[in-house]
matplotlib code that plots the C-alpha trace (Angstrom):
import matplotlib.pyplot as plt

x = [52.5, 51.8, 48.3, 48.3, 44.8, 44.0, 41.6, 38.0, 37.3, 33.6, 33.3, 30.1, 29.1, 26.3, 23.2, 23.0, 20.8, 17.5, 17.9, 17.2, 14.8, 15.8, 15.5, 17.0, 14.5, 15.6, 18.2, 16.8, 19.3, 17.7, 14.0, 15.2, 16.7, 13.9, 11.3, 13.3, 13.5, 9.8, 9.3, 11.5, 10.0, 6.2, 7.7, 7.9, 10.1, 11.9, 13.0, 15.7, 13.7, 15.6, 15.9, 14.5, 16.8, 15.1, 15.3, 12.2, 10.7, 11.9, 10.5, 11.0, 11.4, 11.2, 8.1, 6.1, 6.2, 2.9, 1.8, -0.6, -3.9, -2.2, 0.2, 3.8, 4.0, 3.6, 5.4, 3.8, 5.7, 4.1, 5.4, 3.6, 5.6, 5.4, 2.5, 3.1, 2.7, 4.8, 5.1, 7.8, 7.1, 8.9, 7.2, 6.6, 4.4, 1.6, 2.6, -0.3, -1.0, -3.4, -5.2, -2.9, -6.0, -8.0, -7.5, -6.5, -9.5, -11.1, -9.8, -11.2, -10.1, -6.6, -6.6, -3.7, -1.5, 1.7, 5.0, 6.5, 5.8, 4.8, 5.0, 2.0, 2.0, 3.9, 2.4, 2.1, 4.0, 3.6, 7.2, 5.2, 1.9, 1.7, -1.6, -3.0, -5.9, -8.5, -8.6, -11.8, -13.1, -14.7, -13.2, -15.1, -13.1, -11.0, -9.2, -8.6, -7.2, -3.8, -4.7, -6.8, -4.1, -0.9, -0.4, -2.4, -1.4, -1.4, -3.2, -1.9, 1.2, 0.5, 2.1, 4.1, 1.3, -1.9, -4.5, -5.0, -8.3, -10.0, -10.0, -6.3, -5.5, -5.9, -9.0, -8.8, -8.9, -10.4, -9.9, -6.9, -6.8, -5.3, -6.0, -7.6, -10.7, -14.1, -17.1, -20.5, -23.8, -27.3, -30.2, -33.4, -32.4, -28.8, -25.4, -22.7, -19.1, -16.3, -13.0, -12.5, -10.1, -10.3, -10.1, -9.9, -9.8, -12.7, -13.5, -16.0, -19.7, -18.1, -19.1, -16.4, -15.5, -14.2, -13.3, -15.6, -12.7, -15.1, -16.9, -14.5, -17.0, -16.5, -19.5, -20.1, -19.8, -20.5, -17.3, -18.2, -15.0, -11.6, -11.0, -14.6, -17.2, -21.3, -22.0, -24.9, -27.1, -29.4, -26.0, -24.2]
y = [70.0, 66.8, 65.1, 61.3, 59.8, 56.5, 54.5, 54.2, 50.8, 49.7, 46.8, 45.0, 43.0, 40.4, 40.0, 36.9, 34.2, 35.5, 38.8, 40.7, 38.0, 35.8, 38.1, 35.4, 32.7, 30.3, 27.5, 23.7, 22.9, 25.8, 25.3, 21.5, 23.3, 25.3, 22.5, 20.2, 23.3, 23.8, 20.0, 19.7, 22.8, 20.8, 17.6, 15.6, 13.1, 14.1, 11.3, 11.5, 13.1, 14.8, 18.9, 20.4, 19.6, 23.6, 27.0, 27.7, 31.7, 34.7, 36.0, 39.3, 37.4, 33.2, 31.7, 30.5, 26.6, 24.2, 21.1, 20.3, 18.9, 18.8, 16.2, 16.7, 13.8, 17.2, 20.3, 23.9, 26.6, 30.2, 33.3, 36.6, 39.2, 38.3, 35.6, 31.7, 28.3, 25.7, 22.2, 19.5, 15.9, 14.3, 11.3, 11.5, 9.0, 10.2, 9.4, 7.2, 9.5, 8.4, 10.8, 11.5, 11.6, 8.7, 5.0, 2.5, 0.8, 3.6, 3.0, -0.4, -4.0, -5.4, -6.8, -8.2, -6.2, -7.0, -6.1, -6.0, -5.9, -8.9, -10.0, -11.2, -15.2, -15.3, -17.6, -15.4, -16.9, -15.7, -13.5, -11.6, -10.4, -8.7, -7.3, -2.8, -1.0, -1.2, 2.3, 4.4, 3.4, -0.1, -2.5, -5.5, -9.0, -7.9, -10.6, -10.2, -13.8, -14.6, -18.2, -17.5, -15.8, -17.7, -20.3, -18.2, -17.0, -13.6, -12.6, -9.2, -7.1, -6.6, -3.1, -3.1, -1.9, -2.8, -4.6, -8.4, -8.3, -11.6, -10.6, -10.0, -14.1, -17.1, -19.1, -21.7, -25.0, -28.1, -29.7, -29.1, -30.4, -33.9, -34.7, -37.6, -37.8, -39.4, -39.1, -39.6, -40.2, -40.0, -42.2, -43.3, -42.9, -45.3, -43.1, -44.8, -43.7, -43.9, -43.2, -39.9, -37.1, -33.4, -31.6, -28.5, -26.7, -25.7, -24.2, -25.1, -24.8, -25.0, -27.3, -28.4, -31.2, -34.4, -37.6, -40.7, -43.6, -46.4, -45.3, -43.3, -40.4, -36.8, -35.4, -32.5, -32.6, -30.0, -29.7, -30.7, -31.2, -32.4, -34.0, -35.4, -34.2, -35.0, -35.7, -33.6, -35.5, -32.3, -31.0, -32.2]
z = [-8.3, -10.1, -9.3, -8.8, -10.5, -9.1, -10.7, -9.5, -8.5, -6.9, -4.9, -5.3, -2.2, -3.1, -0.9, 0.8, -0.8, -0.4, 1.0, -2.0, -3.5, -6.2, -9.5, -11.9, -10.7, -7.6, -8.2, -7.9, -5.0, -3.1, -3.8, -2.3, 0.8, 1.7, 1.6, 3.4, 6.1, 6.0, 6.5, 9.3, 10.6, 10.8, 12.3, 9.0, 8.2, 5.3, 2.6, -0.1, -2.7, -5.5, -6.0, -9.3, -12.3, -13.1, -11.8, -10.2, -11.6, -10.5, -6.5, -4.7, -1.4, -0.5, -1.5, 0.9, 1.6, 2.6, 2.2, -0.3, 1.0, 4.4, 2.7, 2.8, -0.3, -2.3, -1.0, -2.8, -3.2, -3.6, -4.7, -3.8, -6.3, -9.2, -8.1, -9.2, -7.7, -8.2, -6.6, -5.5, -5.0, -1.4, -1.6, 2.1, 3.7, 6.2, 9.8, 11.4, 14.9, 16.9, 19.5, 22.8, 24.9, 23.0, 24.9, 22.4, 22.6, 20.8, 17.8, 17.3, 17.8, 16.7, 13.4, 11.5, 9.4, 7.4, 9.2, 6.0, 2.1, 0.9, -3.4, -4.8, -4.7, -1.5, 1.4, 4.9, 8.0, 11.1, 11.1, 8.3, 10.2, 13.5, 15.2, 15.0, 16.1, 13.2, 11.4, 12.1, 8.3, 8.7, 6.2, 5.1, 4.9, 7.7, 10.0, 13.9, 14.3, 12.8, 12.3, 9.6, 7.5, 8.3, 5.6, 2.8, -0.4, -1.5, -4.4, -5.1, -3.5, 0.1, 1.3, 5.2, 7.6, 5.9, 7.0, 5.4, 3.5, 2.0, -1.0, -0.9, 0.1, -2.3, -1.5, 1.3, -0.9, 0.4, -2.6, -4.9, -8.7, -9.2, -5.3, -4.9, -3.5, -2.0, -4.2, -2.5, -3.9, -2.0, -4.3, -2.8, 0.7, 0.0, 0.0, -1.6, -2.6, -5.3, -5.6, -7.7, -8.9, -8.6, -12.3, -10.5, -7.3, -5.2, -1.5, 0.7, -1.2, -4.7, -7.3, -9.3, -12.2, -11.0, -12.6, -11.1, -11.4, -10.9, -14.2, -16.1, -16.2, -15.8, -13.3, -11.0, -7.5, -4.6, -2.0, 1.4, 3.2, 2.9, -0.4, 0.0, -2.6, -3.5, -6.8, -8.0, -9.9, -11.6, -13.1, -16.3]

ax = plt.figure().add_subplot(projection="3d")
ax.plot(x, y, z, "-o")
ax.set_aspect("equal")
plt.show()
């Protein structure tokens, strides 16, 4: 009798991704998927960050994903066996949340904030700002009146949603370099005035250099109003 011998064929069935761990390391695309799923489950908006280029080390099971120090700007992945810790930068922005049971008044008065980012040197218009409750941490030099901000220029780049601070804006010049001025001087109970020209910018209370156009002499004067200065006789 003839015996037929069939070759033995072994059929290898691959385990689903992550079901039996990651003995050859975790691909970058899989790492990105894990982080995104964890962020969605936590109710965090997911920005368009890039997946890691390199594989993460082998892990016996799917690593735990958590925000670093409570912020999803950086996500930490921890493997239990073997033990390792890796991180992925997502660039997620923290969401400002008010306590649902706290009235808006408890957050403090409304302050001037930016509706969009502005570059250094940009002039602030009415459409660039809004009012929002003041953060819990008090800040010096904060504005509550939009009129105090409109028309002023940014000294530095300003970010969307941030309160506008006095130190971030150019000073309010009552005198600008090159402007014609009224120069007043007092002596012996008498007050006289003369035409002058500003040699530098000045805010209220600043002492600046001006040119007395009558005598053609440079003097120092105190800014007392819009294009009005008072000669300082004790200064040279």
